[in-house]
C-alpha positions in Angstrom: 14.9 21.7 0.5 13.0 22.9 -2.5 9.9 21.0 -3.3 8.5 20.5 -6.8 5.0 21.6 -7.6 4.0 18.0 -7.8 4.7 17.5 -4.1 2.2 20.2 -3.3 -0.4 19.2 -5.8 -0.3 15.6 -4.3 -2.1 17.1 -1.3 -5.1 17.8 -3.6 -5.9 14.1 -3.5 -6.9 14.5 0.2 -10.0 16.3 -1.1 -10.9 13.2 -3.2 -10.4 10.9 -0.2 -12.6 13.0 2.0 -15.4 13.5 -0.6 -15.5 9.9 -1.6 -15.7 8.9 2.0 -18.5 11.3 2.7 -20.5 9.8 -0.3 -19.8 6.3 1.1 -17.5 5.1 -1.6 -15.2 3.6 0.9 -12.9 1.6 -1.5 -12.6 4.7 -3.7 -11.7 6.7 -0.6 -9.1 4.2 0.5 -7.3 4.0 -2.8 -7.3 7.9 -2.9 -5.8 7.9 0.5 -3.2 5.4 -0.5 -2.4 7.4 -3.7 -2.1 10.6 -1.6 0.4 9.0 0.7 2.5 7.4 -2.1 2.3 10.5 -4.3 3.6 12.7 -1.4 6.4 10.2 -0.7 7.4 9.9 -4.4 7.2 13.7 -5.2 8.8 14.6 -1.9 11.7 12.2 -2.6 11.0 10.0 0.4 12.0 6.4 -0.4 11.3 7.2 -4.0 12.6 4.0 -5.5 11.0 1.8 -2.9 7.6 3.3 -3.1 7.3 4.1 -6.8 5.7 0.7 -7.7 3.1 1.1 -4.9 2.3 4.5 -6.3 1.8 3.1 -9.8 -0.6 0.4 -8.4 -2.5 3.1 -6.4 -2.9 5.2 -9.6 -4.2 2.1 -11.5 -6.6 1.3 -8.7 -7.9 4.9 -8.7 -8.4 4.8 -12.5 -10.2 1.5 -12.4 -12.4 2.3 -9.4 -13.3 5.7 -10.9 -14.0 4.1 -14.2 -16.2 1.5 -12.7 -18.2 4.1 -10.7 -18.5 6.3 -13.8 -19.8 3.5 -16.0 -22.2 2.4 -13.3 -23.6 5.9 -12.9 -23.9 6.4 -16.6 -25.8 3.1 -16.9 -28.2 4.0 -14.1 -29.2 7.4 -15.5 -32.4 6.8 -17.5 -33.3 10.4 -17.9 -30.4 12.6 -17.7 -30.6 16.3 -17.1 -28.6 18.5 -19.5 -26.2 19.3 -16.6 -25.6 15.6 -15.9 -25.1 15.0 -19.6 -22.6 17.8 -19.8 -20.8 16.7 -16.6 -20.4 13.1 -18.0 -18.9 14.5 -21.2 -16.4 16.7 -19.3 -15.4 13.6 -17.2 -14.9 11.5 -20.3 -12.8 14.2 -22.0 -10.7 14.8 -18.8 -9.8 11.1 -19.0 -9.0 11.4 -22.7 -6.8 14.4 -21.8 -5.0 12.3 -19.2 -4.4 9.6 -21.7 -3.1 12.1 -24.2 -0.7 13.7 -21.7 0.6 10.3 -20.6 1.0 8.6 -24.0 1.9 11.5 -26.2 4.2 12.9 -23.6 5.9 9.6 -23.1 6.3 8.8 -26.8 7.6 12.3 -27.8 9.4 13.3 -24.6 7.0 16.2 -24.1 4.5 17.6 -21.6 5.0 15.9 -18.3 7.9 13.9 -19.8 9.7 17.1 -21.1 13.5 17.1 -21.0 13.3 20.4 -19.1 12.5 19.1 -15.6 10.6 22.3 -14.6 8.3 22.1 -17.6 7.7 18.4 -17.0 6.9 18.9 -13.3 4.5 21.8 -14.2 2.6 19.6 -16.6 2.6 16.8 -14.1 1.2 19.1 -11.4 -1.5 20.2 -13.9 -2.3 16.5 -14.4 -2.8 16.2 -10.7 -5.3 19.0 -10.8 -7.2 17.6 -13.8 -7.3 14.1 -12.2 -8.5 15.5 -8.9 -11.3 17.5 -10.5 -12.3 14.7 -12.9 -12.6 12.2 -10.0 -14.6 14.6 -7.9 -17.0 15.1 -10.8 -17.4 11.3 -11.0 -18.6 11.2 -7.4 -20.9 14.2 -7.8 -22.4 12.8 -11.1 
């Protein structure tokens, strides 16, 4: 059975689960582990219809938890180094990029919603990579 690139990039989220656990963000780690499992199941076509809504909930929980930690860390930094300032800007723009890909793509049938399945899956796999890196940067901020 041929697997889509999104099946393989779903395994990237294991990195997030491990790093967040290491830094004692246990809730963040749990929701990443949940999202890893549901993403592998959805993109591997295992019980896709039954698990899809759980995957959507896991994605929302990751976004909300990451957003909360990001905002909390930004509020705590009284004197930011230039590298932390740059890192926080990159995180913010990675989130804007995610929103752009989701909403623009959905509205216009482009990017990860492209009519050509291979193009859509490639953009979706890229979205996995951007999300993985963005959330790792939140933890390391």
